[in-house]
C-alpha positions in Angstrom: 62.9 45.6 -185.1 63.8 48.6 -182.2 62.8 51.4 -182.9 65.4 54.0 -183.7 65.8 56.6 -181.1 66.2 52.7 -178.8 69.0 51.9 -181.6 71.0 55.7 -181.8 71.2 55.2 -178.1 72.4 51.9 -178.3 75.6 53.0 -180.8 75.5 50.0 -183.0 73.3 51.7 -185.8 76.4 53.5 -186.2 79.6 50.7 -185.6 77.4 48.5 -188.1 77.2 50.8 -190.8 79.8 49.7 -194.0 81.7 51.8 -195.9 81.1 51.8 -199.4 82.6 52.6 -202.7 80.6 55.6 -205.0 80.3 52.6 -208.4 79.3 49.3 -205.8 76.6 48.2 -206.3 72.9 49.5 -204.5 70.0 48.5 -205.6 68.6 46.7 -208.3 65.4 47.8 -209.1 62.7 46.9 -211.8 61.6 48.5 -214.9 57.5 49.2 -215.0 56.9 46.3 -217.9 54.5 48.4 -220.0 56.6 47.1 -222.9 58.0 44.5 -222.3 59.7 41.2 -219.3 60.2 44.1 -216.0 64.6 44.1 -216.8 66.4 44.4 -213.3 68.1 47.4 -213.4 71.4 48.2 -211.1 72.4 51.3 -209.6 75.7 52.3 -207.6 75.4 54.3 -203.7 77.6 57.2 -206.0 74.7 57.8 -208.4 71.2 57.4 -208.1 70.7 59.0 -204.3 73.1 62.5 -205.8 69.9 62.4 -208.9 66.8 61.2 -206.9 68.3 64.2 -204.9 69.8 66.3 -207.9 65.7 66.7 -209.5 63.6 66.6 -206.1 65.6 70.0 -204.8 65.9 71.9 -208.6 62.4 70.9 -210.4 59.9 70.2 -207.3 61.9 72.5 -204.7 62.2 70.6 -202.2 64.1 71.3 -198.6 65.0 70.5 -195.5 61.3 72.4 -194.4 59.1 70.2 -196.8 56.6 67.9 -196.7 56.5 65.6 -200.0 54.1 63.1 -201.0 54.3 61.8 -204.1 51.2 58.7 -204.0 54.1 55.2 -205.5 55.3 52.0 -205.3 57.7 50.7 -203.7 58.7 48.7 -205.8 58.5 51.7 -208.8 61.5 54.1 -209.2 59.7 56.8 -207.8 58.8 54.9 -204.0 63.5 53.9 -203.5 63.2 57.9 -205.5 61.4 59.3 -202.6 63.3 58.1 -200.5 66.5 58.6 -200.9 65.8 62.1 -202.2 64.7 62.7 -199.1 66.6 61.9 -196.2 69.5 63.3 -199.0 67.6 67.1 -199.3 67.3 66.0 -194.7 63.2 67.0 -196.2 60.4 65.0 -194.1 58.3 61.6 -196.4 54.4 61.5 -196.0 54.3 57.1 -196.5 50.7 56.4 -196.6 49.7 52.6 -197.0 46.2 52.6 -198.8 43.8 53.0 -201.6 43.7 57.2 -202.4 40.2 56.6 -203.1 38.9 54.6 -199.7 37.3 55.5 -197.8 36.0 58.4 -199.5 37.2 59.1 -203.3 38.8 62.9 -201.5 40.7 60.4 -199.0 44.1 62.0 -201.4 43.6 65.8 -200.7 42.7 64.6 -196.5 45.9 63.3 -195.9 47.4 66.2 -198.1 45.5 68.8 -195.2 45.8 67.0 -192.3 50.2 66.4 -192.6 50.7 69.8 -194.2 51.8 68.4 -197.1 53.3 71.3 -199.1 55.0 68.8 -202.2 52.6 66.5 -204.2 53.6 64.0 -206.8 50.4 62.6 -208.5 50.0 60.2 -212.2 48.0 61.8 -214.2 46.2 58.1 -214.2 45.3 59.5 -211.1 44.2 62.5 -211.4 41.0 61.5 -214.4 39.9 58.7 -211.9 39.3 61.4 -209.0 38.2 64.1 -212.2 36.1 61.5 -213.1 34.3 61.1 -209.6 34.8 64.6 -209.0 36.7 64.0 -205.7 38.1 67.6 -205.9 39.7 69.0 -202.0 36.5 70.7 -200.7 35.9 73.8 -197.9 37.0 70.8 -195.4 40.8 70.5 -196.9 43.2 73.0 -195.7 45.5 72.9 -198.5 47.2 76.2 -197.5 50.9 74.5 -196.6 50.6 72.8 -200.5 53.2 75.0 -203.2 54.0 72.9 -205.6 52.0 69.8 -207.7 54.0 67.2 -209.7 53.8 64.1 -211.6 55.0 61.3 -213.5 54.1 57.9 -214.8 52.6 58.8 -217.8 51.7 61.2 -220.4 49.5 64.3 -220.0 45.9 65.0 -221.9 44.7 68.5 -221.1 41.8 68.5 -219.0 42.4 65.8 -216.0 45.8 68.8 -216.6 43.1 71.6 -215.8 41.3 69.9 -213.8 44.5 69.6 -211.9 45.4 73.2 -211.9 42.5 74.5 -211.7 40.4 72.1 -209.2 43.2 71.2 -206.9 45.8 74.2 -207.1 43.5 77.4 -207.5 45.6 78.2 -210.9 47.9 79.5 -207.7 50.5 75.9 -208.1 52.5 74.8 -210.0 52.5 71.8 -211.7 56.5 70.5 -211.8 55.6 67.7 -215.2 58.5 64.9 -215.3 59.2 63.0 -216.9 62.4 60.4 -216.9 63.0 56.6 -216.0 64.0 53.5 -214.2 67.4 53.9 -215.7 68.0 56.9 -215.6 67.7 57.0 -211.8 65.2 60.2 -212.2 64.4 61.8 -215.0 65.0 63.4 -217.8 62.7 66.7 -218.9 61.5 68.5 -215.8 60.2 72.2 -214.7 60.9 74.8 -211.6 59.0 76.8 -210.2 61.1 79.4 -212.0 60.3 78.5 -215.5 57.2 79.2 -217.8 55.1 76.0 -217.3 52.5 75.2 -220.3 50.0 72.5 -220.5 51.2 69.1 -220.0 54.5 69.8 -221.3 58.1 70.0 -220.3 59.7 73.8 -219.5 63.4 71.6 -220.1 65.3 68.9 -219.2 66.4 68.3 -216.6 70.1 70.3 -214.6 73.0 68.0 -216.2 70.9 66.4 -218.8 71.9 66.1 -222.5 68.7 65.4 -224.0 68.0 65.8 -227.8 64.8 64.9 -230.1 66.0 62.4 -233.8 64.9 62.2 -236.6 64.6 58.3 -238.0 68.2 59.3 -239.6 70.1 60.9 -236.4 69.3 64.6 -237.2 68.2 67.0 -234.2 64.1 68.2 -235.4 61.5 71.2 -233.7 58.7 71.4 -234.0 57.8 67.1 -234.8 58.2 64.1 -233.6 61.0 61.7 -232.7 63.3 60.2 -230.7 64.2 61.3 -227.3 67.5 60.4 -226.4 70.6 62.2 -224.5 73.9 62.4 -226.2 76.1 63.2 -222.7 76.1 61.2 -219.8 74.6 62.3 -216.5 74.9 61.0 -213.0 73.0 58.0 -212.5 73.4 56.0 -215.2 71.8 52.6 -214.9 75.1 50.5 -215.0 73.8 47.7 -217.1 71.0 45.2 -216.4 71.0 42.4 -213.7 72.9 39.6 -215.6 71.7 40.5 -219.3 74.4 43.2 -220.7 74.3 42.4 -224.0 70.6 43.0 -223.9 71.7 47.0 -222.0 73.4 47.8 -224.8 71.0 46.5 -227.9 68.2 48.3 -225.7 69.7 51.7 -224.9 72.8 52.3 -227.5 72.7 50.5 -230.2 70.6 52.9 -232.6 73.2 55.2 -232.2 76.8 55.8 -231.8 76.8 57.0 -228.2 73.8 58.0 -228.5 71.6 56.3 -225.3 67.7 55.8 -227.0 65.3 56.3 -224.9 62.2 54.8 -225.8 60.3 57.7 -226.5 58.8 59.7 -228.4 58.9 63.8 -227.9 58.8 66.9 -229.7 60.5 70.0 -228.7 57.7 72.8 -229.8 58.7 76.5 -231.5 59.3 77.8 -228.0 61.5 75.0 -226.7 58.7 74.0 -224.6 58.9 70.0 -224.8 56.1 67.5 -225.0 56.1 63.2 -224.5 54.2 61.9 -227.1 54.6 58.3 -225.8 56.4 55.1 -225.9 58.3 54.3 -229.3 56.9 50.8 -229.2 53.2 52.2 -228.4 53.5 54.4 -231.7 50.7 54.3 -233.9 51.5 53.9 -238.3 48.0 54.2 -239.7 47.8 54.6 -243.5 51.7 55.6 -243.2 50.9 58.6 -240.9 52.5 58.3 -237.1 51.0 59.6 -234.2 50.9 58.5 -230.4 49.0 57.3 -228.8 47.9 60.1 -225.8 47.2 62.4 -229.0 44.0 60.4 -229.4 43.3 59.8 -226.0 43.6 62.8 -225.5 40.7 63.9 -227.6 38.8 61.2 -226.7 39.0 61.6 -222.5 37.4 65.4 -223.4 35.1 64.1 -224.1 32.5 64.3 -220.3 31.3 60.6 -221.1 34.3 59.3 -221.1 36.5 58.7 -217.7 40.3 56.6 -219.8 41.0 55.6 -222.4 44.0 53.3 -224.3 44.1 53.5 -227.6 46.7 50.5 -229.6 47.5 50.0 -233.0 46.4 45.7 -235.3 47.2 45.0 -238.0 45.0 46.3 -241.3 44.2 44.3 -245.2 44.0 47.9 -246.5 45.6 50.9 -244.1 48.6 47.9 -243.2 47.6 49.1 -240.1 44.2 50.4 -238.2 43.6 51.7 -234.5 41.3 50.8 -231.7 40.0 52.4 -229.3 38.7 51.3 -225.5 37.2 53.3 -223.9 35.8 53.5 -219.9 32.6 55.9 -219.7 32.3 57.8 -216.2 29.8 56.5 -213.9 27.0 58.4 -215.4 27.4 57.7 -218.6 25.9 54.9 -221.5 27.8 53.0 -223.6 26.2 52.4 -226.7 26.7 52.3 -230.3 25.6 55.8 -230.8 28.6 57.3 -228.2 31.1 55.7 -230.4 30.1 56.6 -233.6 30.4 60.0 -231.7 34.0 59.5 -230.6 34.9 58.7 -233.7 33.4 61.1 -235.4 35.2 63.4 -232.8 38.2 61.9 -233.7 38.3 62.3 -237.7 37.2 65.8 -236.6 40.5 67.1 -234.7 43.4 64.8 -235.9 42.4 63.8 -239.3 40.2 61.5 -240.9 43.4 59.1 -241.6 43.6 58.6 -238.0 40.1 57.7 -237.2 38.8 54.4 -235.2 38.4 51.7 -236.9 36.4 50.3 -233.7 35.4 52.4 -230.4 34.8 50.0 -227.8 33.7 50.4 -223.9 36.1 48.0 -221.3 34.3 47.9 -217.1 38.8 48.9 -216.9 42.0 49.2 -218.4 44.5 46.7 -217.6 47.6 48.8 -215.3 50.3 48.6 -213.5 50.7 48.5 -209.7 51.9 52.4 -210.4 48.6 52.7 -213.1 50.5 52.3 -216.0 47.9 51.6 -218.7 49.3 48.7 -220.1 48.7 49.0 -224.3 50.3 46.0 -225.0 48.2 43.7 -223.4 45.9 45.3 -224.8 46.9 45.1 -228.0 48.0 40.6 -227.0 44.5 40.3 -225.6 42.2 42.0 -228.4 44.5 40.1 -231.2 44.4 37.1 -228.7 48.1 36.4 -229.2 50.7 35.5 -226.0 50.1 37.3 -223.5 53.9 37.4 -222.5 54.9 38.6 -218.8 52.0 40.1 -217.3 53.6 40.2 -213.8 53.7 43.7 -213.5 50.3 43.6 -213.8 47.9 44.9 -211.0 44.7 43.8 -212.3 44.5 40.3 -214.5 41.1 40.4 -214.6 40.6 43.7 -216.8 41.9 41.9 -219.6 39.2 39.5 -219.9 37.1 42.2 -221.5 40.0 42.9 -224.2 39.4 39.1 -225.3 35.6 39.3 -225.4 35.8 42.9 -227.3 38.0 41.3 -230.0 36.5 37.7 -231.3 34.4 40.1 -232.9 35.4 42.4 -235.4 34.6 44.4 -238.1 35.9 43.5 -241.5 38.9 45.6 -242.5 38.0 48.4 -244.6 37.8 48.9 -247.7 38.8 51.2 -250.9 36.1 52.6 -253.0 36.3 51.1 -256.7 37.5 52.7 -259.7 34.7 54.2 -261.5 34.5 52.7 -264.3 35.1 55.7 -267.5 32.8 56.6 -270.4 33.2 55.1 -273.1 34.1 57.9 -275.8 30.9 58.6 -278.4 32.7 58.6 -282.0 
């Protein structure tokens, strides 16, 4: 392949550009596969680039003078999002091939400093790993050009969010939280440097997105968890699933007429701030009460001995469903029954006794996709010794062995206390 300057000088580069219509197919992007087999999502020439540029400009304030580095994978939506958004806006992309924590744990900060990155996108999962390694920037990392931190990929836990805000941003940089999907061409919810920021939350829907949160009956709900939906069309809407049009309609449009159901649980607080609680498929139901995995995992990773955690629901004869927590300890911590008991009691104390995990188990690593999303679907299947289904998106398949072994020895289901026999009345 010839260098770009040689191609332009030859005059052939511009002559070979194909004219396209706005609705011509542009690319097929595959979803992460966290809730099932990855789906090929079809996007068009107008929709995807415009939505990417719009979110990048209005959310992270990227312009022609910026250098943006987003820790992502070209196979994930955020890779093409970075390329199209930066090119449309005339910004400079910083591309890096390799592990973000090799050959030393602070590699990411060194790259950002050397290339004068002004906008840095990083996933909560990567932040948790850097936090566990105590890999904050040092005095040798000149991050003075950095003015915006951004994140997407997984729901935040409070402790890692504060670590990024304090240790990396030095309390001077906004963290722009961003959540959407491959099918959206970008975000549903986002902040920007002008709006107030709350830890782990989102200031508002993205411009042009008519987002809402609905209860089980399809009514808007505030202050409680419900389904995240979109009520009106937007730029960047998917044009369907590749070779599976009926699956597309069933996945997003079948629940309520004319309403797009994204598959996330969300909540809007009394101040109008938005929060993603987790995927609808991952939601736990214990003793008739619903809770998102992220809420429980936040309590677990707040313990100084825990680096990462994943929580799944399993069948239970008494309560209908029980909660199993899997934890990865920090390097200097020793897993054991004492720590497991302490963690279970911690969850019960902070979230209520019904949400106390039936088991807390320790594993070397959590199974993740290449873009660092935790595969709770596979964790549950491995623990229950069920068919794993499609595993093509999994980055570290050997990690599942620990979950199969953990499921081989299970505690019996908790039984209700026997009712006391009434005392005989004296006559």
